[in-house]
N, C-alpha and C positions, 0 to 999 in steps of 0.2 A: 850481321846487322848490329848497329850500335845501340847502346842502352837508350839513346835519345831518339831512335827511329821506330821503336815498337809502340803501339798504342798512340800514334800521332792523332791529334785532334785539330780542329780548326782554330781553337782558342790559343794553343801554344804549348810549349814544353816547359815543365817545372821540375827543378832539382829540389828534393827535399832531404835535408841533412838533420837528422834527429837521432840521438842515441837510445832513447827509451822506445823499445819495440812496440808497446801498446799506444803511445802517442803517435809514433810514426805510422802505424797501421791505420789509425783513425784519420789522421791528417791527410794521408794519402788518399783514402777513400773520399774525403771531402773534396780534395783537389780534383779527383776524377769526376765526381758528381757535378762539379762546376764546369766541367767540359774541357779540362786540360789533361794532357798526358803527364805522367809523373814518373820520375826515377828516384828511388829511395836509397839513401846511404846512411850507415850507422856512425860514420866518422868523417872527418875532414879529409883524410888521406885518400879514402875511397872516392870521394867526390872530386877531388883535384885530378886524380888519375883518369877518372871517366871523362871529365870535361876536356882534359888535355888529349885524350885519345879519340874521343868520339864526336867532338865538334861543339855545337852551340846549344844553348837553352835560352828561354826568355826571362825566367825568373828563378832565383834560388831562395828557398825558405830555409833559414839557418837557425838552429838552436844556438844559443850563446855559449852554453857549457857542453863541450864535447870531450870524449875521453883523450883525444890526441892533440887537440888544439882549441883555442878560443874561437868562437864563431866570428868575432870581428877580425881576427887574424886570417881566418879562412876566407872571409869576404875580400880582403886585400889581395890574396893570392888568386882567387877566382877572377877578380876584376883585372888582374895582370894578364890572365889568359883571354878574357872576353870583356873589354872595357865598357861595353853597352849592356852588360847584364844587369837586370833589376835585382835588388837585394831586399829581402824582407826578413828582419830579425824577429824571431818569435822567442819571447823571453818573459820570465816573471819579475825580473829586476832590471828595469830600464837604466837604472843608475850605473850598472855594471858596463854599459856600452861606452866605448871610447868615442871622443868627439870626432876623431879621424874616421871611425866607421860610418858615421852619419853624413860625412861630406860626400859630395858628388850627386849626380843626377840619379833618379830612379832608385831611391833608398827609402825604406819605411820600417816602422817598428809595430809589431803586433803584440800586445801585452797578454801573457797567459794568465788565466784560461780564456780562451776565445771561442767564438761560435763558428759554425760552418759558414754563416753568412758573412761575418767579419773577415774570415779568411778569404773567401771568394772576392769580396770587395777590395781588400788589400792587394791581392794578386792582380786583379783586374786593373787597378790604378797603376801598377808597375809594368804590366804587360803591354800597355797601350803605346 
């Protein structure tokens, strides 16, 4: 069974890449509460391997500062594997995002701190 096949929901599959375990756990809970299945990753390398191995997801929620790479670099690599992937950057500093990261369809930014409602609305707009 792939990491993207367990807990399938009608809403879709979300990849969450966040290195802070507390933020990752809370965000994953909010994503599930919104009706999505979620796969959690602590770094970009894990996320890339999973998407390359296991198939597709609908939206990736990416922290900008990861231990092994920048979130905008991860976004480009994920889009190379799945061009129609929705990308949601969750960051406290929007100014750190490169212009290239924001190009393309189905891309959004969610400023930290955010609420469960803000997160659900942002994912919903990208999953459609």
